[in-house]
LOTIFI-515181 format. One record per residue (C-alpha): residue in one letter; residue number from 1; y, z, x. Coordinates in steps of 0.05 Angstrom, whole numbers. Layout:
# LOTIFI-515181
node resn:A	resi:NUM	v:Y	w:Z	u:X
...
***
This chain:
# LOTIFI-515181
node resn:M	resi:1	v:2768	w:230	u:2326
node resn:K	resi:2	v:2831	w:271	u:2339
node resn:K	resi:3	v:2794	w:316	u:2388
node resn:T	resi:4	v:2767	w:255	u:2424
node resn:I	resi:5	v:2836	w:225	u:2430
node resn:V	resi:6	v:2864	w:290	u:2457
node resn:C	resi:7	v:2808	w:295	u:2508
node resn:L	resi:8	v:2819	w:224	u:2530
node resn:F	resi:9	v:2893	w:239	u:2538
node resn:V	resi:10	v:2875	w:298	u:2582
node resn:I	resi:11	v:2830	w:253	u:2624
node resn:L	resi:12	v:2886	w:203	u:2634
node resn:S	resi:13	v:2935	w:258	u:2651
node resn:L	resi:14	v:2887	w:285	u:2704
node resn:L	resi:15	v:2877	w:216	u:2732
node resn:F	resi:16	v:2951	w:204	u:2741
node resn:S	resi:17	v:2960	w:274	u:2768
node resn:G	resi:18	v:2907	w:260	u:2820
node resn:L	resi:19	v:2945	w:198	u:2842
node resn:A	resi:20	v:3014	w:230	u:2841
node resn:F	resi:21	v:2992	w:291	u:2879
node resn:A	resi:22	v:2943	w:260	u:2928
node resn:P	resi:23	v:2943	w:308	u:2986
node resn:T	resi:24	v:2975	w:288	u:3051
node resn:G	resi:25	v:2957	w:351	u:3091
node resn:S	resi:26	v:2897	w:356	u:3136
node resn:S	resi:27	v:2829	w:368	u:3106
node resn:Q	resi:28	v:2797	w:436	u:3117
node resn:T	resi:29	v:2732	w:426	u:3080
node resn:Q	resi:30	v:2692	w:446	u:3142
node resn:N	resi:31	v:2726	w:514	u:3139
node resn:I	resi:32	v:2707	w:530	u:3067
node resn:K	resi:33	v:2638	w:560	u:3064
node resn:I	resi:34	v:2596	w:569	u:3002
node resn:I	resi:35	v:2570	w:637	u:3021
node resn:N	resi:36	v:2530	w:658	u:2959
node resn:Y	resi:37	v:2509	w:627	u:2894
node resn:S	resi:38	v:2456	w:625	u:2840
node resn:Y	resi:39	v:2446	w:592	u:2773
node resn:Y	resi:40	v:2424	w:608	u:2702
node resn:F	resi:41	v:2414	w:571	u:2636
node resn:D	resi:42	v:2465	w:586	u:2582
node resn:T	resi:43	v:2458	w:584	u:2506
node resn:A	resi:44	v:2494	w:517	u:2502
node resn:G	resi:45	v:2437	w:485	u:2540
node resn:Y	resi:46	v:2475	w:478	u:2606
node resn:L	resi:47	v:2456	w:499	u:2676
node resn:D	resi:48	v:2512	w:542	u:2704
node resn:A	resi:49	v:2519	w:550	u:2779
node resn:V	resi:50	v:2562	w:611	u:2799
node resn:G	resi:51	v:2581	w:637	u:2867
node resn:L	resi:52	v:2632	w:651	u:2921
node resn:V	resi:53	v:2667	w:610	u:2974
node resn:Q	resi:54	v:2703	w:637	u:3034
node resn:N	resi:55	v:2758	w:609	u:3078
node resn:V	resi:56	v:2734	w:618	u:3150
node resn:G	resi:57	v:2788	w:574	u:3181
node resn:S	resi:58	v:2857	w:593	u:3205
node resn:N	resi:59	v:2897	w:556	u:3152
node resn:T	resi:60	v:2912	w:570	u:3079
node resn:V	resi:61	v:2882	w:516	u:3034
node resn:N	resi:62	v:2898	w:491	u:2964
node resn:P	resi:63	v:2866	w:467	u:2920
node resn:V	resi:64	v:2791	w:476	u:2932
node resn:Y	resi:65	v:2743	w:430	u:2895
node resn:L	resi:66	v:2667	w:429	u:2895
node resn:T	resi:67	v:2617	w:376	u:2874
node resn:G	resi:68	v:2545	w:389	u:2856
node resn:E	resi:69	v:2479	w:355	u:2844
node resn:V	resi:70	v:2415	w:380	u:2811
node resn:Y	resi:71	v:2351	w:346	u:2834
node resn:A	resi:72	v:2286	w:344	u:2796
node resn:P	resi:73	v:2222	w:369	u:2830
node resn:N	resi:74	v:2205	w:297	u:2848
node resn:G	resi:75	v:2271	w:291	u:2886
node resn:E	resi:76	v:2306	w:246	u:2835
node resn:P	resi:77	v:2378	w:264	u:2815
node resn:A	resi:78	v:2378	w:300	u:2748
node resn:S	resi:79	v:2451	w:319	u:2736
node resn:S	resi:80	v:2519	w:318	u:2770
node resn:S	resi:81	v:2581	w:360	u:2762
node resn:A	resi:82	v:2645	w:385	u:2795
node resn:C	resi:83	v:2693	w:443	u:2791
node resn:Q	resi:84	v:2755	w:475	u:2820
node resn:V	resi:85	v:2746	w:542	u:2854
node resn:W	resi:86	v:2783	w:597	u:2816
node resn:V	resi:87	v:2838	w:608	u:2867
node resn:S	resi:88	v:2906	w:582	u:2887
node resn:Y	resi:89	v:2924	w:584	u:2961
node resn:L	resi:90	v:2860	w:611	u:2992
node resn:T	resi:91	v:2880	w:647	u:3056
node resn:Y	resi:92	v:2839	w:661	u:3118
node resn:G	resi:93	v:2782	w:709	u:3103
node resn:Q	resi:94	v:2791	w:707	u:3027
node resn:Q	resi:95	v:2733	w:697	u:2980
node resn:A	resi:96	v:2739	w:666	u:2911
node resn:P	resi:97	v:2689	w:653	u:2854
node resn:F	resi:98	v:2670	w:587	u:2824
node resn:Y	resi:99	v:2634	w:564	u:2760
node resn:M	resi:100	v:2602	w:496	u:2754
node resn:E	resi:101	v:2568	w:470	u:2691
node resn:F	resi:102	v:2513	w:418	u:2694
node resn:P	resi:103	v:2495	w:381	u:2629
node resn:P	resi:104	v:2421	w:372	u:2614
node resn:P	resi:105	v:2386	w:310	u:2642
node resn:Q	resi:106	v:2389	w:247	u:2600
node resn:N	resi:107	v:2346	w:246	u:2538
node resn:T	resi:108	v:2341	w:322	u:2536
node resn:N	resi:109	v:2382	w:374	u:2498
node resn:N	resi:110	v:2369	w:435	u:2541
node resn:W	resi:111	v:2350	w:453	u:2612
node resn:L	resi:112	v:2281	w:480	u:2628
node resn:P	resi:113	v:2263	w:513	u:2694
node resn:S	resi:114	v:2212	w:458	u:2706
node resn:Y	resi:115	v:2268	w:407	u:2709
node resn:V	resi:116	v:2300	w:439	u:2771
node resn:G	resi:117	v:2275	w:424	u:2840
node resn:N	resi:118	v:2337	w:435	u:2883
node resn:I	resi:119	v:2413	w:443	u:2876
node resn:T	resi:120	v:2464	w:421	u:2928
node resn:L	resi:121	v:2537	w:442	u:2926
node resn:T	resi:122	v:2589	w:409	u:2971
node resn:V	resi:123	v:2662	w:425	u:2987
node resn:S	resi:124	v:2698	w:361	u:2969
node resn:T	resi:125	v:2771	w:380	u:2975
node resn:A	resi:126	v:2807	w:435	u:3013
node resn:N	resi:127	v:2875	w:417	u:3041
node resn:A	resi:128	v:2918	w:457	u:3090
node resn:T	resi:129	v:2984	w:485	u:3066
node resn:N	resi:130	v:3038	w:532	u:3093
node resn:R	resi:131	v:3046	w:566	u:3025
node resn:Y	resi:132	v:3011	w:628	u:3000
node resn:Q	resi:133	v:3010	w:676	u:2941
node resn:Y	resi:134	v:3049	w:740	u:2935
node resn:P	resi:135	v:3003	w:790	u:2971
node resn:D	resi:136	v:3029	w:857	u:2946
node resn:L	resi:137	v:2988	w:864	u:2882
node resn:K	resi:138	v:2932	w:915	u:2887
node resn:V	resi:139	v:2876	w:940	u:2842
node resn:T	resi:140	v:2887	w:1015	u:2845
node resn:S	resi:141	v:2826	w:1034	u:2803
node resn:S	resi:142	v:2769	w:999	u:2767
node resn:S	resi:143	v:2702	w:1015	u:2735
node resn:G	resi:144	v:2646	w:973	u:2707
node resn:E	resi:145	v:2600	w:984	u:2647
node resn:V	resi:146	v:2561	w:947	u:2594
node resn:G	resi:147	v:2605	w:931	u:2535
node resn:T	resi:148	v:2595	w:959	u:2465
node resn:A	resi:149	v:2611	w:935	u:2395
node resn:A	resi:150	v:2675	w:976	u:2397
node resn:M	resi:151	v:2702	w:937	u:2458
node resn:G	resi:152	v:2740	w:872	u:2454
node resn:D	resi:153	v:2765	w:834	u:2393
node resn:N	resi:154	v:2713	w:834	u:2337
node resn:G	resi:155	v:2662	w:866	u:2383
node resn:N	resi:156	v:2655	w:803	u:2426
node resn:L	resi:157	v:2642	w:845	u:2489
node resn:A	resi:158	v:2579	w:878	u:2462
node resn:G	resi:159	v:2525	w:870	u:2516
node resn:A	resi:160	v:2573	w:839	u:2566
node resn:Y	resi:161	v:2586	w:870	u:2634
node resn:V	resi:162	v:2659	w:894	u:2630
node resn:V	resi:163	v:2707	w:919	u:2684
node resn:N	resi:164	v:2769	w:958	u:2664
node resn:G	resi:165	v:2822	w:974	u:2715
node resn:V	resi:166	v:2895	w:983	u:2737
node resn:I	resi:167	v:2939	w:937	u:2779
node resn:Q	resi:168	v:3002	w:958	u:2815
node resn:N	resi:169	v:3058	w:916	u:2846
node resn:Y	resi:170	v:3070	w:949	u:2914
node resn:G	resi:171	v:3119	w:897	u:2938
node resn:T	resi:172	v:3193	w:883	u:2929
node resn:Q	resi:173	v:3188	w:821	u:2884
node resn:A	resi:174	v:3168	w:812	u:2812
node resn:A	resi:175	v:3101	w:778	u:2799
node resn:T	resi:176	v:3094	w:728	u:2742
node resn:N	resi:177	v:3031	w:712	u:2703
node resn:V	resi:178	v:2982	w:758	u:2737
node resn:T	resi:179	v:2908	w:743	u:2725
node resn:V	resi:180	v:2843	w:772	u:2751
node resn:V	resi:181	v:2781	w:732	u:2770
node resn:G	resi:182	v:2716	w:765	u:2787
node resn:A	resi:183	v:2647	w:755	u:2817
node resn:F	resi:184	v:2588	w:798	u:2793
node resn:F	resi:185	v:2527	w:815	u:2835
node resn:N	resi:186	v:2455	w:835	u:2821
node resn:S	resi:187	v:2417	w:889	u:2857
node resn:T	resi:188	v:2402	w:844	u:2917
node resn:G	resi:189	v:2475	w:824	u:2927
node resn:S	resi:190	v:2470	w:754	u:2898
node resn:V	resi:191	v:2527	w:728	u:2854
node resn:V	resi:192	v:2497	w:721	u:2784
node resn:G	resi:193	v:2560	w:718	u:2741
node resn:V	resi:194	v:2635	w:704	u:2742
node resn:G	resi:195	v:2693	w:716	u:2695
node resn:Y	resi:196	v:2769	w:714	u:2688
node resn:T	resi:197	v:2825	w:743	u:2647
node resn:D	resi:198	v:2882	w:710	u:2611
node resn:Y	resi:199	v:2952	w:724	u:2635
node resn:L	resi:200	v:2963	w:799	u:2634
node resn:T	resi:201	v:3017	w:837	u:2597
node resn:P	resi:202	v:3074	w:843	u:2615
node resn:Q	resi:203	v:3084	w:771	u:2637
node resn:V	resi:204	v:3129	w:794	u:2694
node resn:L	resi:205	v:3105	w:854	u:2733
node resn:A	resi:206	v:3165	w:888	u:2766
node resn:P	resi:207	v:3163	w:920	u:2835
node resn:G	resi:208	v:3129	w:988	u:2829
node resn:A	resi:209	v:3103	w:974	u:2759
node resn:T	resi:210	v:3030	w:978	u:2737
node resn:T	resi:211	v:2988	w:942	u:2685
node resn:T	resi:212	v:2917	w:947	u:2659
node resn:F	resi:213	v:2864	w:893	u:2655
node resn:Q	resi:214	v:2795	w:881	u:2626
node resn:I	resi:215	v:2749	w:827	u:2654
node resn:A	resi:216	v:2678	w:809	u:2632
node resn:A	resi:217	v:2623	w:766	u:2661
node resn:F	resi:218	v:2610	w:702	u:2624
node resn:D	resi:219	v:2544	w:691	u:2586
node resn:L	resi:220	v:2502	w:748	u:2613
node resn:N	resi:221	v:2485	w:795	u:2555
node resn:Q	resi:222	v:2457	w:853	u:2595
node resn:S	resi:223	v:2410	w:873	u:2539
node resn:L	resi:224	v:2377	w:804	u:2539
node resn:V	resi:225	v:2377	w:776	u:2610
node resn:P	resi:226	v:2320	w:787	u:2660
node resn:A	resi:227	v:2325	w:838	u:2716
node resn:S	resi:228	v:2348	w:785	u:2765
node resn:L	resi:229	v:2411	w:775	u:2724
node resn:Q	resi:230	v:2427	w:849	u:2713
node resn:I	resi:231	v:2496	w:864	u:2743
node resn:H	resi:232	v:2502	w:921	u:2792
node resn:S	resi:233	v:2569	w:910	u:2826
node resn:Y	resi:234	v:2631	w:865	u:2827
node resn:Q	resi:235	v:2690	w:842	u:2867
node resn:L	resi:236	v:2758	w:820	u:2842
node resn:L	resi:237	v:2814	w:773	u:2863
node resn:L	resi:238	v:2885	w:776	u:2836
node resn:Q	resi:239	v:2925	w:713	u:2823
node resn:T	resi:240	v:2997	w:701	u:2804
node resn:T	resi:241	v:3037	w:638	u:2791
node resn:L	resi:242	v:3101	w:666	u:2822
node resn:P	resi:243	v:3126	w:681	u:2874
node resn:I	resi:244	v:3095	w:630	u:2921
node resn:L	resi:245	v:3116	w:644	u:2992
node resn:N	resi:246	v:3122	w:601	u:3055
node resn:G	resi:247	v:3097	w:616	u:3125
node resn:T	resi:248	v:3038	w:655	u:3153
node resn:P	resi:249	v:3005	w:702	u:3103
node resn:P	resi:250	v:2984	w:772	u:3122
node resn:P	resi:251	v:2910	w:779	u:3142
node resn:T	resi:252	v:2859	w:788	u:3087
node resn:T	resi:253	v:2811	w:844	u:3104
node resn:S	resi:254	v:2773	w:856	u:3039
node resn:P	resi:255	v:2770	w:837	u:2965
node resn:Q	resi:256	v:2827	w:864	u:2923
node resn:G	resi:257	v:2780	w:905	u:2879
node resn:T	resi:258	v:2707	w:924	u:2884
node resn:G	resi:259	v:2660	w:970	u:2848
node resn:S	resi:260	v:2590	w:983	u:2823
node resn:S	resi:261	v:2558	w:997	u:2756
node resn:T	resi:262	v:2558	w:1067	u:2728
node resn:S	resi:263	v:2484	w:1058	u:2713
node resn:T	resi:264	v:2435	w:1030	u:2763
node resn:G	resi:265	v:2391	w:990	u:2717
node resn:S	resi:266	v:2327	w:955	u:2739
node resn:K	resi:267	v:2319	w:913	u:2802
node resn:G	resi:268	v:2292	w:844	u:2806
node resn:S	resi:269	v:2289	w:781	u:2848
node resn:S	resi:270	v:2347	w:732	u:2850
node resn:S	resi:271	v:2349	w:658	u:2839
node resn:S	resi:272	v:2400	w:653	u:2894
node resn:K	resi:273	v:2405	w:589	u:2934
node resn:S	resi:274	v:2442	w:575	u:2999
node resn:G	resi:275	v:2503	w:530	u:2992
node resn:V	resi:276	v:2510	w:463	u:3028
node resn:N	resi:277	v:2579	w:451	u:3056
node resn:S	resi:278	v:2611	w:384	u:3070
node resn:K	resi:279	v:2629	w:363	u:3140
node resn:N	resi:280	v:2690	w:327	u:3165
node resn:S	resi:281	v:2695	w:265	u:3208
node resn:S	resi:282	v:2755	w:234	u:3243
node resn:I	resi:283	v:2786	w:183	u:3197
node resn:D	resi:284	v:2851	w:144	u:3191
node resn:S	resi:285	v:2901	w:185	u:3152
node resn:T	resi:286	v:2917	w:129	u:3102
node resn:I	resi:287	v:2845	w:118	u:3086
node resn:Y	resi:288	v:2834	w:193	u:3083
node resn:T	resi:289	v:2890	w:203	u:3033
node resn:A	resi:290	v:2861	w:148	u:2989
node resn:L	resi:291	v:2792	w:180	u:2992
node resn:I	resi:292	v:2819	w:248	u:2973
node resn:A	resi:293	v:2858	w:218	u:2915
node resn:A	resi:294	v:2793	w:186	u:2892
node resn:A	resi:295	v:2757	w:253	u:2899
node resn:V	resi:296	v:2810	w:288	u:2857
node resn:I	resi:297	v:2803	w:234	u:2803
node resn:A	resi:298	v:2727	w:238	u:2805
node resn:V	resi:299	v:2730	w:313	u:2796
node resn:A	resi:300	v:2779	w:306	u:2738
node resn:V	resi:301	v:2735	w:254	u:2703
node resn:A	resi:302	v:2671	w:295	u:2714
node resn:V	resi:303	v:2701	w:359	u:2686
node resn:S	resi:304	v:2732	w:322	u:2627
node resn:L	resi:305	v:2667	w:287	u:2610
node resn:L	resi:306	v:2633	w:354	u:2609
node resn:V	resi:307	v:2683	w:377	u:2557
node resn:L	resi:308	v:2671	w:314	u:2515
node resn:R	resi:309	v:2596	w:322	u:2517
node resn:R	resi:310	v:2593	w:396	u:2499
node resn:S	resi:311	v:2570	w:407	u:2427
node resn:K	resi:312	v:2544	w:479	u:2425
node resn:P	resi:313	v:2584	w:543	u:2435
node resn:H	resi:314	v:2576	w:590	u:2494
node resn:Q	resi:315	v:2559	w:663	u:2487
node resn:T	resi:316	v:2609	w:716	u:2468
node resn:V	resi:317	v:2658	w:722	u:2525
node resn:K	resi:318	v:2673	w:648	u:2537
node resn:E	resi:319	v:2675	w:632	u:2463
node resn:A	resi:320	v:2722	w:690	u:2450
node resn:R	resi:321	v:2769	w:665	u:2504
node resn:K	resi:322	v:2772	w:596	u:2472
node resn:A	resi:323	v:2786	w:626	u:2403
node resn:Q	resi:324	v:2841	w:670	u:2430
node resn:K	resi:325	v:2875	w:610	u:2463
node resn:K	resi:326	v:2872	w:571	u:2397
node resn:Q	resi:327	v:2902	w:629	u:2358
node resn:S	resi:328	v:2960	w:636	u:2407
node resn:R	resi:329	v:2981	w:564	u:2398
***
């Protein structure tokens, strides 16, 4: 009961946040492209869509939300979901990963491949802003490998694809709450997994200072997944809560960190699908603001309902992250 009350409180908070912060800037959804995605079935019985979006417009956007729909082979809707892309202040040319969970169809406990006919993903929110993240954090080195029982707390990285690396602050300002988000690719270049870190230590990274990180792909135990989900390479994006700057950001030419596996592994076909982007139309600004507010609320409700409906744990990496957060409270 207590957990339900807390979740309902979160839902209400998100609803009021959506109203209070309804965007007034111009929509840029047509400039956010879903460039690569695929899906897999996790051990909690959910269908997880993972992929990358890219800002192909001239403006920085924040936030970026997606909605999704899974259709059965007969064309009937089977499941709906929504998510926020793992990025703040997506600048021109930048790519960022996303992770969207679809609960099983009604009257079923788990997804089966035969339930899936088609998946559509749509960019629902992407608003222009003149703010951008501190750009002077760089991944100076990184390497990927399959985790062992000796890696991570209590061996929770055994079988996971893990990237270890070093970050340096090349700028003149301190960076607060640095995190790393990552996209992981199979042998054909399709995104098959994503992951993120908690805030790195130290909390404030001084100019010239360095720190280390470890990031792992969710769900995909490399000793168990088929060849199509074997990870061969990755790309990383650094995020920080402060400083947030105003004006025109420097051009983005490449991901902030890339690499490939130390072992090649086997090759296989991908379940990659092409993304479907939303399109804009000319609309009165007052009506538009109301519609975006409604979209933010809808996303908040959808995500919160997914939390309420989940009853089974995820595999090692995600479950370990949840446990760590509980212990730190």
